[in-house]
C-alpha positions in Angstrom: -31.6 33.1 44.3 -33.7 32.5 46.9 -33.1 32.4 50.6 -31.7 28.8 51.8 -34.9 29.4 54.3 -37.3 29.6 51.5 -40.1 27.3 52.0 -40.1 26.5 47.9 -36.8 26.0 45.5 -37.9 28.1 42.3 -37.5 27.2 38.9 -39.0 29.5 36.8 -41.7 32.2 36.9 -45.2 30.9 35.5 -47.0 32.4 32.1 -47.0 30.6 28.6 -46.1 30.4 25.2 -47.1 28.3 22.8 -43.3 27.5 20.3 -43.5 26.7 17.1 -40.5 24.3 18.0 -42.8 21.9 20.3 -45.6 21.1 17.8 -44.8 17.5 18.9 -44.1 18.0 22.6 -46.2 15.3 24.4 -46.4 17.3 27.8 -48.2 21.0 27.2 -47.0 24.6 27.0 -43.8 26.0 27.6 -42.7 29.1 29.5 -42.0 32.6 28.8 -39.3 34.7 30.1 -36.4 32.8 30.3 -32.8 34.1 30.1 -30.6 32.8 27.8 -27.1 32.3 28.1 -27.0 32.2 32.2 -25.2 29.2 33.4 -26.6 27.1 36.4 -25.5 24.4 38.5 -27.2 22.6 41.0 -25.5 21.2 43.9 -26.2 19.8 47.4 -25.2 23.7 48.5 -27.7 25.6 46.2 -30.6 26.9 48.0 -32.5 27.5 44.7 -33.0 26.7 41.1 -33.6 29.7 38.8 -35.4 30.7 35.9 -32.3 30.1 33.9 -32.2 26.2 35.1 -34.1 25.0 32.2 -32.9 27.6 29.5 -31.2 26.2 26.5 -27.9 27.6 26.5 -26.2 26.7 30.1 -23.1 25.9 30.2 -21.2 22.4 31.7 -18.1 24.2 32.7 -18.5 22.5 36.2 -18.3 19.1 34.7 -14.8 17.5 34.3 -13.4 14.2 33.9 -15.6 10.9 34.5 -12.5 9.0 36.0 -13.1 9.7 39.4 -15.7 12.0 41.4 -14.9 15.4 42.0 -12.7 16.7 44.7 -15.5 16.5 47.3 -16.3 13.2 46.5 -19.4 13.9 44.8 -20.3 12.8 41.3 -21.2 15.4 37.9 -24.6 14.6 36.5 -26.1 16.6 33.2 -29.4 16.5 33.0 -31.3 17.2 29.3 -34.6 17.6 29.4 -36.9 17.5 26.3 -37.6 21.1 26.2 -36.4 24.5 28.2 -38.9 26.3 30.6 -41.4 23.7 30.7 -43.1 22.8 33.8 -43.2 18.9 33.4 -39.1 18.7 33.1 -39.3 21.4 36.1 -40.7 18.8 38.2 -38.3 16.1 36.5 -35.3 18.4 37.4 -36.6 18.8 40.8 -36.9 14.9 41.3 -33.4 14.7 40.5 -32.1 17.4 42.9 -33.9 16.0 45.6 -31.6 12.7 45.0 -28.6 14.9 44.2 -28.4 16.5 47.7 -28.6 13.9 49.4 -26.2 12.0 47.7 -23.7 14.7 47.3 -24.1 15.0 43.8 -24.4 18.1 41.5 -26.6 18.1 38.2 -26.0 20.5 35.3 -28.9 21.3 33.5 -28.5 21.7 29.6 -32.5 21.9 28.2 -32.8 22.4 24.1 -34.9 25.7 23.6 -37.6 23.6 21.2 -39.3 19.5 21.6 -36.6 18.5 18.4 -33.2 16.6 17.9 -32.4 19.6 16.2 -31.6 21.8 19.3 -30.9 18.3 20.9 -28.3 17.1 19.9 -25.8 20.3 19.7 -26.4 20.3 23.5 -25.6 16.9 24.2 -22.2 16.8 22.1 -21.5 19.7 23.6 -22.0 17.6 27.4 -20.6 14.9 26.2 -17.2 17.1 25.3 -17.1 17.7 29.2 -17.3 13.9 29.9 -19.4 14.3 33.1 -20.1 10.8 35.1 -23.5 10.2 33.9 -26.1 11.9 31.5 -29.7 11.4 32.2 -31.3 12.9 29.0 -35.4 12.6 27.7 -34.7 11.9 23.9 -36.8 13.7 21.6 -36.1 11.6 19.4 -36.7 7.3 19.8 -33.9 7.2 16.5 -31.9 10.4 16.0 -30.6 10.3 19.7 -29.4 6.9 19.9 -26.1 7.5 17.8 -25.0 10.6 20.1 -25.8 8.8 23.3 -23.5 5.7 22.0 -20.6 8.0 21.7 -21.2 9.0 25.2 -21.4 5.0 26.9 -18.1 4.2 24.7 -17.0 7.2 26.7 -17.4 5.9 30.2 -20.6 8.1 30.5 -23.4 6.2 32.7 -26.4 7.4 30.9 -29.9 7.1 32.0 -33.4 7.7 30.1 -36.0 9.9 31.3 -39.4 10.2 30.5 -39.5 9.4 26.6 -37.3 6.8 25.6 -35.1 5.3 22.4 -36.1 2.3 20.0 -33.2 0.4 21.1 -32.7 1.4 24.8 -30.0 -1.4 25.5 -27.3 0.9 25.7 -28.9 2.6 28.9 -28.4 2.1 32.2 -31.8 2.3 32.7 -34.9 3.9 31.2 -37.8 5.7 33.7 -40.9 6.4 31.9 -44.7 6.9 32.8 -46.9 3.5 31.6 -48.6 5.8 28.6 -51.2 3.0 27.9 -51.9 2.7 31.4 -52.5 6.4 32.0 -54.9 5.9 28.7 -56.9 3.1 30.3 -57.7 5.9 33.8 -58.5 8.4 31.2 -61.2 6.0 29.7 -62.0 5.0 33.2 -62.6 9.0 33.5 -64.4 9.5 31.1 -66.7 6.7 31.5 -67.1 7.9 34.9 -67.8 11.7 34.1 -70.4 10.4 31.1 -72.4 8.5 34.2 -73.8 6.2 31.6 -75.1 8.5 29.0 -74.8 7.3 25.6 -72.8 9.4 23.1 -69.8 9.3 20.8 -66.2 10.1 21.9 -63.1 11.6 20.3 -59.8 11.7 20.8 -57.8 14.3 19.6 -54.2 12.9 19.1 -50.8 15.0 18.1 -49.3 12.8 15.0 -48.9 9.7 13.9 -45.0 7.9 15.5 -45.3 10.3 18.9 -44.7 6.9 21.2 -46.0 8.7 24.2 -49.1 10.0 22.6 -49.7 6.6 20.8 -49.8 4.8 23.4 -52.3 6.9 25.5 -54.8 6.6 22.8 -53.9 2.6 22.2 -55.1 2.6 26.3 -57.7 4.5 25.9 -59.3 3.2 22.8 -58.9 -0.3 24.3 -60.9 0.8 27.8 -63.5 3.1 26.2 -64.8 0.3 23.2 -65.7 -1.4 26.3 -68.2 1.3 27.8 -71.6 0.4 27.3 -73.5 3.0 25.2 -70.3 4.7 24.2 -69.3 5.2 20.6 -66.0 5.8 20.1 -64.7 7.4 16.9 -61.2 6.8 16.8 -58.6 9.6 16.7 -58.0 12.5 15.0 -54.6 13.7 14.3 -53.4 17.5 14.8 -50.1 18.2 14.3 -50.4 19.6 17.8 -51.9 22.7 16.3 -54.7 24.7 18.5 -56.5 25.8 15.2 -56.6 22.2 13.6 -57.8 21.1 16.9 -60.6 23.3 17.2 -61.2 22.4 13.0 -61.1 19.1 13.5 -63.8 19.1 16.8 -66.0 21.9 15.1 -66.5 19.2 12.2 -66.8 16.0 14.7 -70.1 18.3 16.4 -71.5 19.1 13.0 -71.4 15.4 11.9 -72.0 13.8 15.4 -74.6 15.6 17.0 -74.5 13.2 19.9 -70.9 13.8 20.7 -70.9 13.1 24.7 -66.7 13.4 24.9 -63.7 14.2 24.1 -60.2 12.6 25.1 -56.9 14.8 24.5 -53.2 13.4 24.8 -51.5 16.9 24.6 -52.3 20.6 25.8 -52.5 22.3 22.8 -54.8 19.8 21.3 -57.4 20.4 25.0 -57.0 23.9 24.1 -58.3 23.6 20.8 -61.1 21.6 21.7 -62.1 23.9 24.5 -62.4 26.8 21.8 -64.3 24.8 19.1 -66.3 23.8 22.1 -67.1 27.5 23.2 -67.8 28.7 19.8 -70.8 26.2 18.8 -72.6 26.8 22.7 -71.1 22.9 23.5 -69.2 23.3 26.2 -72.1 22.1 28.9 -72.9 19.2 26.5 -69.4 17.9 25.9 -67.0 16.3 28.2 -63.3 17.0 27.7 -60.6 15.0 29.7 -57.1 16.3 29.2 -53.2 15.0 29.5 -51.8 18.5 31.2 -51.2 19.0 35.1 -48.8 22.2 33.8 -50.5 25.7 35.3 -52.3 26.2 31.8 -54.2 22.7 32.5 -54.4 23.3 36.3 -56.7 26.6 35.2 -58.4 24.8 32.7 -60.2 22.8 35.5 -60.8 25.6 37.7 -62.8 27.7 35.7 -65.0 24.6 34.2 -63.2 24.4 30.5 -62.0 20.8 31.5 -63.4 18.2 33.4 -60.8 16.2 34.5 -56.2 16.1 33.5 -54.6 12.8 33.6 -51.6 14.0 35.8 -48.1 11.8 34.9 -45.6 12.1 37.8 -42.3 13.7 36.3 -41.0 14.5 40.4 -41.0 10.7 40.3 -40.1 9.9 37.3 -36.7 12.7 38.0 -36.0 10.8 41.6 -35.5 7.2 40.1 -33.7 8.0 36.8 -31.3 9.6 39.6 -31.4 6.8 41.6 -30.4 4.0 38.9 -27.9 7.0 37.7 -26.1 6.9 41.0 -26.6 3.1 41.7 -24.6 2.6 37.9 -22.1 5.1 39.1 -21.6 3.3 42.6 -21.8 -0.4 40.6 -24.8 -0.8 43.0 -28.0 -3.0 41.3 -29.7 -1.0 38.7 -33.4 -1.6 37.8 -33.3 -1.2 33.9 -36.9 -0.5 33.5 -38.7 2.0 35.8 -42.3 3.0 35.0 -44.6 5.5 37.5 -48.4 5.9 37.5 -50.6 8.3 37.1 -53.7 10.0 38.7 -56.8 12.3 37.6 -57.4 16.0 38.6 -60.6 17.4 38.9 -62.3 20.4 40.5 -62.9 18.2 43.3 -59.7 17.1 44.3 -57.7 19.6 43.1 -56.9 20.9 46.7 -55.7 17.7 47.8 -52.2 16.6 49.2 -51.7 14.1 46.9 -52.9 15.7 43.6 -51.0 19.2 44.6 -47.7 16.9 45.1 -47.8 15.9 41.5 -49.2 19.4 39.6 -46.4 19.9 37.0 -44.1 22.6 38.5 -40.8 24.8 39.1 -41.4 24.9 42.3 -39.4 22.4 44.2 -40.7 21.0 47.5 -38.2 20.5 50.4 -38.3 18.7 52.9 
């Protein structure tokens, strides 16, 4: 664990691995090297969040009954991200912790090893058994997580949804998400600006039907790109979030649409496949890619010129708002039922700016 005087709080090491369990994960690659079975508590006295803070097997031994705050006056909050070792959720955790530090709350993180209800629900059940004061969770399935979260609410635990939500979010105190439709429109405007009036076809490579976040991104993109003069929108093709299938889709589209000018990718693995296909076809300089990933690999794609732009969400802000609403609910203060956060665009020109650097997905928590 790093020193209290460290300028940054380290959540995890860099490096990536494509996990088969994360096929429908909307944010991107996951970080390898996590140590399993290591418990980690995040509290106002902690100087750092270690690699183990986002592993799948952390304990919640510190969480006690939710009938009252703990002996030192702080609340116990359980954070359950969508998947372990993903920098997007690292940023969410940093935002949660920043509010917890100020309020004297303690945060325990339990993250499933894959973005799936099969892995997330058992962790949630274990958390509920420990009766924390509140649970902040990114549901991995909009239907399957409803019943266990309803059980948590019935036990008096405050529930806040972050990043992803439920088909019926009424049981939650609040839901804090990105506006993915608007972010899709931002991607379309970015594509139009990068094309600079050039005529041609534009394709979207998407995950699979029914993933709310990426469906919304495509909808926003489609609505906006269709209004751009000279652009023929080819619609979307699904890839099951497979690098290989994305590459195949892009290769086939290149062959049948010689005027292909742009590709919008709704998630990281699709972008990786698109980059690979363009390289193989010698078309990297002819086709503009706008992606949706500010994890370290996505940033590197900008730096090396493989991707022209990445839409950047604001998971740090999501974490802040989720923790605020949870604590407001615990203190019987006014709660904002639905909070949405914005998006910005990272390019080679602005990658080093303070505004963009603030929102690049990271396990490093900024200090005051």
